[in-house]
C-alpha positions, 0 to 999 in steps of 0.5 A: 678704827685705829691700829694699836700704834696709832691708838697708843700715841693718842692715848699716850700709853705704850703699845706694850702697856696696851697689850698688858691691859688687854691681857688683864682685861682692862682695855681689850681691842675693839677688834683683832684681825684673826689672820694678822693678829693686828689689834684695832681700837676705837676713839671711844676707847680713849677715855677708858685708856686715859682712866687706866693709864698712869694717871690713876696709878699715881694715886696708888691704885692697883690694876685690879682697883683700876679695873673697878674704877673703869666700871663705875659712874663719875659720882662713885669715882669721886667718892673712891678718889676721896677715900683714897685721898684720906688713906694717903693722908693717913699714911703720910701722918703715920710716916711723919710720926715715925720720923718724928720719933726717930729723929727727935732731938737727942736721938740723932745717932744710935750706937749699940742700942743706945742714944749717942751722947752729944760729943759722939755726934759731933766727933764720932769715933770709928771701929779700931779708932782710939776716939780720934776721928776718921783718918780722912778727916784729920783723925789718928790712924 
């Protein structure tokens, strides 16, 4: 059995994270000394720690979803990962469309709810300015 510090080094997960996982029920210590409160883990728990760690979080799974992932077979896990990949690809497509609409040619700058004219984009005026540009860049004051 490994103390929490030793286990955290092997699992590459902080002690604080292991305590949090135990609190959530994601990865409970195999044994807790009732007198000292020391938490002990087994080597067999390393795989579970790996699956619960940030590697799963990089895919955008919540801790609740990670708990479910820890309980499924490999083929089911593969299916869930493919579903999540499809969700992420759709999010990327939606964001790309939003950016394409926002930054399409002729819509580089918006002023008072209207698209700026090309000369306004190239030589913008500033509030209180008579159209001569910003004072730091050679404009009138």
